C-alpha positions in Angstrom: -68.5 -28.9 207.9 -64.3 -28.6 209.2 -63.2 -25.8 210.8 -59.5 -26.8 209.9 -57.5 -28.3 206.5 -56.5 -31.6 207.3 -53.6 -33.4 205.8 -53.7 -37.2 206.8 -51.2 -39.6 206.6 -52.8 -42.9 205.3 -50.2 -45.5 206.1 -49.1 -49.0 207.2 -48.1 -49.9 210.1 -44.3 -49.3 210.6 -44.0 -47.4 207.3 -42.6 -44.4 208.9 -46.0 -42.4 209.1 -45.8 -40.5 212.5 -42.1 -39.3 211.6 -43.8 -37.7 208.4 -46.3 -36.5 210.1 -43.9 -34.3 212.1 -41.8 -33.3 209.3 -44.6 -31.6 207.5 -45.5 -30.2 210.9 -42.3 -27.8 210.6 -43.2 -26.4 207.5 -44.7 -23.0 207.2 -48.3 -22.8 207.7 -48.7 -25.8 209.6 -49.0 -26.4 213.3 -46.3 -27.0 215.0 -46.3 -30.8 216.7 -43.8 -32.1 219.8 -43.4 -35.7 219.5 -43.3 -37.6 222.7 -40.4 -39.6 223.4 -40.1 -43.2 225.9 -36.7 -44.6 227.3 -35.9 -47.8 226.1 -34.9 -50.6 228.6 -30.9 -49.9 228.2 -31.6 -46.2 229.4 -31.2 -44.6 226.1 -34.0 -42.5 224.0 -36.3 -44.8 222.1 -38.6 -44.4 219.3 -40.6 -41.5 218.6 -44.2 -42.2 219.7 -46.4 -39.7 218.9 -45.0 -37.3 216.3 -48.5 -36.4 214.9 -51.6 -35.8 215.9 -54.2 -38.6 216.3 -57.7 -37.3 215.2 -61.1 -38.6 215.5 -63.7 -39.6 213.1 -66.5 -37.2 212.8 -66.6 -33.8 212.0 -68.1 -33.2 215.5 -65.7 -34.3 217.3 -62.6 -33.5 215.4 -63.3 -29.8 215.5 -63.9 -30.3 219.4 -60.7 -31.7 219.2 -58.7 -28.8 217.1 -60.5 -26.0 219.1 -57.6 -24.5 220.6 -55.7 -24.6 217.0 -55.7 -21.5 214.9 -57.9 -22.0 211.9 -55.5 -20.6 210.0 -53.1 -23.3 210.3 -53.1 -26.5 208.7 -52.8 -30.0 210.5 -50.8 -32.8 209.5 -52.5 -35.9 211.3 -53.8 -39.4 211.3 -56.8 -41.1 212.0 -57.2 -42.9 215.0 -57.4 -46.8 215.2 -60.9 -47.3 216.6 -60.0 -48.1 220.9 -58.9 -44.5 220.7 -61.4 -42.7 219.0 -64.1 -40.0 220.5 -67.4 -40.8 218.7 -68.4 -43.3 216.6 -66.7 -44.9 214.3 -66.1 -48.1 212.2 -64.2 -51.0 214.2 -61.8 -51.4 211.5 -61.2 -47.8 211.0 -57.5 -46.4 211.4 -54.8 -44.8 209.6 -55.0 -46.9 206.4 -58.3 -45.7 205.5 -60.5 -42.7 205.3 -63.5 -42.9 207.8 -66.9 -42.5 205.6 -68.2 -39.9 207.9 -65.8 -37.5 206.3 -65.3 -38.8 202.9 -67.5 -35.6 201.8 -64.4 -33.5 202.4 -61.9 -35.5 200.6 -60.1 -33.1 198.1 -61.8 -30.1 200.0 -60.4 -29.7 203.3 -59.2 -33.3 203.5 -56.3 -34.1 201.6 -54.6 -37.5 202.2 -51.1 -38.1 202.1 -50.6 -42.0 201.0 -47.5 -43.5 201.8 -47.2 -45.9 198.9 -47.1 -49.4 200.2 -44.4 -50.7 197.6 -41.7 -53.7 198.8 -39.0 -51.2 199.4 -41.0 -49.8 202.7 -43.2 -53.1 203.5 -40.7 -55.4 203.9 -38.2 -53.6 206.1 -41.6 -52.5 208.4 -42.5 -56.1 209.2 -39.3 -56.8 210.3 -38.9 -53.3 212.4 -42.5 -54.1 214.0 -41.8 -57.3 215.1 -38.2 -57.4 216.0 -37.0 -53.9 217.1 -36.2 -54.0 220.6 -35.1 -50.2 220.7 -37.9 -49.0 222.4 -39.6 -49.2 226.1 -40.5 -52.3 228.1 -44.0 -51.3 227.7 -44.1 -51.5 223.9 -42.0 -54.5 224.1 -45.1 -56.1 226.1 -47.3 -54.5 223.4 -46.3 -55.5 220.2 -45.6 -59.2 221.7 -49.3 -59.3 222.9 -50.2 -57.9 219.3 -47.9 -60.3 217.6 -49.6 -63.2 219.6 -53.1 -62.5 218.8 -52.5 -62.0 215.1 -53.3 -57.8 215.4 -50.0 -56.8 213.9 -50.3 -58.8 210.9 -53.6 -57.4 210.4 -52.5 -54.0 210.9 -49.8 -54.4 208.5 -52.1 -55.2 205.7 -51.6 -53.1 202.4 -55.3 -53.9 201.5 -57.2 -51.1 202.6 -54.3 -48.7 200.8 -55.1 -50.4 197.6 -58.6 -50.1 198.3 -58.4 -46.6 199.3 -56.3 -45.7 196.5 -58.7 -47.0 193.9 -61.7 -45.8 195.4 -60.1 -41.9 194.8 -59.7 -42.7 191.0 -62.8 -44.2 190.8 -64.5 -41.0 192.0 -61.5 -39.1 189.7 -59.7 -37.6 192.5 -56.1 -36.8 191.0 -53.6 -34.5 191.5 -54.2 -31.8 193.9 -56.9 -34.2 195.5 -54.6 -36.8 197.2 -50.8 -37.5 197.3 -49.3 -41.0 196.7 -45.9 -40.7 197.9 -42.7 -43.1 198.3 -41.1 -42.5 201.4 -38.0 -44.1 201.0 -37.3 -42.1 198.0 -38.2 -38.8 200.5 -35.6 -40.1 203.1 -33.1 -40.4 200.6 -33.3 -37.1 199.8 -34.6 -37.4 196.7 -35.5 -33.6 195.4 -38.3 -34.2 193.2 -40.3 -36.2 195.9 -39.9 -33.3 198.5 -40.8 -30.6 196.2 -43.8 -32.6 195.4 -45.1 -32.7 198.9 -44.3 -29.2 199.2 -46.3 -28.1 196.3 -49.1 -30.9 197.5 -49.3 -29.2 201.2 -48.8 -25.5 199.6 -45.7 -24.4 201.7 -42.3 -23.3 201.2 -39.4 -25.9 201.1 -37.2 -25.7 203.9 -33.4 -24.8 203.0 -32.3 -27.1 205.7 -35.1 -29.9 204.9 -32.3 -32.5 204.3 -30.9 -32.1 207.8 -34.2 -32.3 209.7 -34.6 -35.5 207.8 -31.7 -36.4 209.1 -32.5 -36.2 212.5 -35.9 -37.8 212.2 -34.3 -40.7 210.6 -31.6 -40.8 213.7 -34.6 -41.1 216.1 -36.3 -44.0 214.5 -33.2 -46.1 213.7 -34.3 -45.5 209.7 -30.7 -46.5 208.7 -31.2 -50.2 210.9 -34.3 -50.9 209.1 -34.8 -49.0 205.6 -30.9 -48.7 204.5 
């Protein structure tokens, strides 16, 4: 059994999942996260890299990882890719899926927040991940290597998201069990989308939520890619 209530952000690479996890962690009742930064090749602050907690794929290893976090705190997170996970996992598991080993807690202590993979976010995300140079040299080399090995293309496939949504629907998990979020509407300060998010994660809306999102948008060069 899990010791904490988890809200895993489930999303296609480049669709702002890490920044969303950071934003959620700023709300009442959540364990606060501290994003890491790297410096770009021209000496300016690069993109937000780890504004979200990466977690493992089994109850045992998740509980072990979160042992120092008060159990009263909810956790905004994403599931690790298979190369970074501690303990057993499936090779293709990443933040687009819910690992089978923890599926029994979906709707209970695991409540996925799924970033809707519509064209408004998918197409800009693909361009952002392939061409953005506002990142450090290490990440430029990493990106180029992933493009060369066709890894980036595979990681940006929305099919696992569609499969997950269908599986949730087949299991009659609707409403309070998972949230389908339009990230572009949220980042354009759509109040309905924001209050829907707050209701799902059971937290109080922040009076300064728009200012908080504006700061995050500057950090990830939102206006360059998604405006």
